[in-house]
C-alpha positions in Angstrom: -14.2 -4.7 5.0 -17.9 -4.8 5.1 -18.8 -3.7 1.5 -17.6 -5.8 -1.5 -18.4 -2.9 -3.8 -15.5 -0.9 -1.9 -13.0 -3.7 -2.5 -10.1 -2.9 -4.8 -10.3 -5.2 -8.0 -7.5 -7.8 -7.6 -7.2 -11.1 -9.5 -5.1 -12.3 -6.7 -8.3 -12.9 -4.5 -9.1 -15.8 -6.7 -5.8 -17.6 -6.4 -6.2 -20.9 -4.8 -3.5 -20.2 -2.0 -5.6 -17.1 -1.1 -8.8 -18.8 -1.1 -7.7 -21.8 0.9 -5.9 -19.5 3.3 -9.0 -17.4 3.8 -11.2 -20.6 4.2 -8.8 -22.0 7.0 -8.5 -18.5 8.8 -12.3 -18.0 8.8 -12.5 -21.4 10.9 -10.1 -19.8 13.6 -10.6 -17.2 16.1 -9.0 -14.7 14.1 -11.0 -11.5 12.9 -10.6 -9.6 9.5 -9.6 -6.5 11.7 -6.7 -8.3 13.2 -5.4 -9.3 10.0 -5.6 -5.6 8.8 -3.5 -4.6 11.8 -1.3 -7.2 11.3 -0.2 -5.7 8.0 1.2 -2.7 10.0 3.7 -5.1 11.6 5.2 -6.3 8.3 5.3 -2.8 7.0 6.9 -1.5 10.3 9.7 -4.2 10.0 10.2 -3.0 6.2 10.6 0.5 7.4 12.9 -0.3 10.1 15.2 -2.4 7.8 15.2 0.5 5.3 16.6 2.7 7.9 19.3 0.2 8.2 20.4 0.4 4.6 23.1 2.8 5.1 25.1 0.6 7.4 24.0 -2.6 5.8 27.3 -3.1 4.1 27.7 -6.6 2.7 24.2 -7.6 4.1 22.4 -5.5 1.9 21.1 -8.4 0.0 19.8 -10.0 3.1 18.0 -6.8 4.2 16.5 -6.7 0.8 15.1 -10.0 0.9 13.5 -9.4 4.3 11.8 -6.1 3.0 10.6 -7.9 -0.1 9.1 -10.8 2.1 7.5 -8.1 4.3 6.0 -6.5 1.5 4.5 -10.1 0.5 3.3 -10.4 4.0 1.5 -7.0 3.7 -0.1 -8.0 0.5 -1.2 -11.1 1.8 -3.0 -9.4 4.8 -4.5 -6.6 2.4 -6.3 -9.7 0.3 -7.0 -11.8 3.2 -8.7 -9.4 5.5 -11.2 -8.8 2.6 -11.7 -12.4 2.0 -12.2 -13.5 5.5 -14.5 -10.5 6.0 -16.8 -11.0 2.9 -16.6 -14.5 1.7 -15.8 -15.7 5.4 -18.8 -14.0 6.7 -16.9 -12.2 9.6 -17.6 -8.5 8.3 -18.0 -6.1 10.8 -19.6 -2.3 11.1 -16.0 -1.0 11.6 -14.5 -3.2 8.8 -13.9 0.1 6.8 -11.7 1.5 9.4 -9.7 -1.2 9.9 -9.3 -1.7 6.1 -8.1 2.0 5.4 -6.2 3.2 8.4 -3.8 0.4 8.9 -3.2 0.7 5.0 -2.3 4.5 5.4 0.1 3.7 8.2 1.5 1.2 6.4 2.0 3.4 3.4 4.0 6.1 5.6 6.2 3.5 7.2 7.3 2.1 4.2 7.7 4.9 2.0 9.3 7.4 4.8 11.6 4.3 5.3 12.6 4.3 1.7 13.2 8.1 1.9 15.8 7.6 4.6 17.5 4.7 2.8 17.8 7.1 -0.2 19.4 9.6 2.1 16.7 12.0 1.3 14.2 11.8 4.2 12.3 15.0 3.0 11.5 13.1 -0.3 10.3 9.9 1.6 7.7 12.2 3.6 6.6 14.1 0.6 5.9 11.0 -1.3 4.2 9.4 1.9 1.8 12.3 2.3 0.8 12.4 -1.5 0.3 8.7 -1.2 -2.2 9.1 1.7 -3.7 12.0 0.0 -4.7 9.5 -3.1 -6.5 7.4 -0.6 -8.1 10.6 1.3 -9.4 11.9 -2.2 -10.9 8.5 -3.1 -12.6 8.1 0.6 -14.0 11.7 0.4 -15.4 11.3 -2.9 -16.9 8.0 -2.1 -18.4 9.6 1.4 -20.0 12.2 -1.0 -21.8 9.8 -3.0 -19.3 9.3 -6.0 -18.2 5.6 -7.0 -15.2 4.1 -5.3 -12.2 5.2 -7.4 -9.0 2.9 -7.7 -7.6 4.8 -10.7 -4.0 5.4 -10.9 -1.2 5.8 -12.3 0.0 5.7 -8.9 -2.3 3.6 -6.8 -1.1 1.4 -3.9 -0.2 -1.4 -6.3 1.8 0.6 -8.5 3.5 2.2 -5.6 4.5 -1.0 -4.0 5.6 -2.6 -7.4 7.9 0.4 -7.9 9.5 0.4 -4.6 9.9 -3.3 -4.6 11.9 -3.0 -7.8 14.0 -0.2 -6.5 14.5 -2.2 -3.2 15.9 -5.2 -5.4 18.1 -3.1 -7.5 19.8 -1.4 -4.5 22.2 -3.8 -4.0 23.4 -3.9 -7.8 23.4 -0.1 -7.7 25.9 -0.1 -4.7 28.4 -2.3 -6.4 28.8 0.5 -8.9 27.6 3.8 -7.8 26.8 5.5 -4.6 23.8 3.8 -3.0 20.7 5.7 -2.9 20.0 7.1 -6.4 17.5 4.4 -7.5 15.3 4.5 -4.3 15.1 8.4 -4.8 14.3 8.1 -8.3 11.3 5.8 -7.5 10.2 8.2 -4.8 10.3 11.1 -7.2 8.3 9.0 -9.7 5.8 8.1 -6.9 5.5 11.6 -6.0 4.7 12.6 -9.5 2.4 9.9 -10.1 0.2 10.5 -6.9 -0.1 14.1 -7.8 -1.5 13.0 -11.1 -3.7 10.3 -9.2 -5.0 12.6 -7.0 -6.2 15.2 -9.7 -7.5 12.3 -11.7 -9.6 10.8 -8.9 -10.8 14.3 -7.7 -11.8 15.3 -11.3 -13.8 12.1 -11.6 -15.4 12.6 -8.3 -16.2 16.2 -9.1 -17.7 15.5 -12.5 -20.0 12.6 -11.3 -21.1 14.7 -8.2 -21.8 17.8 -10.5 -23.5 15.6 -13.2 -25.8 14.0 -10.4 -26.8 17.5 -9.3 -27.7 18.6 -12.5 -29.5 15.5 -13.5 
């Protein structure tokens, strides 16, 4: 990421572990773009593990643990790429591309995977498309001159927290009911939340651009 103004506001950037990790990586032959791409690997593994949910059996808890670790890995990459780019002085002109494209791929891999784990692939694809649309509207608005808009209610952080919670509860659900309902519910909430988010971001961009044109 090359422009600090376009960064999502995150308190985690100020954590000591993140700052020290960024300082260490900045001294190595590792670029922010490589860190961004690494997030796809974590998301791909999580998506694959979701696909294996129906046949996990007693190993479901282990799968859940691995998925949550992958989520943490993705989150670390999402934070470190910006820290290394901006604070580490390794920002590049193409940084915005590597900041956004891997994130959208990661969204699809995880959300679609959750849809297959829930036994409703169509719902996963719907939620994934809507998640990508939230970022598209934000990027389009910014490209037209509106401020970068990270408002929710279903921005990336909220989506990941919701899927993480549903993933954690999945083994408990499997002990009492048919598996998949909690993940399906989380995807429904994500879909509805994304529609609201798309509307709010589009309206904010519209209001800003129209107000600017009449100023």
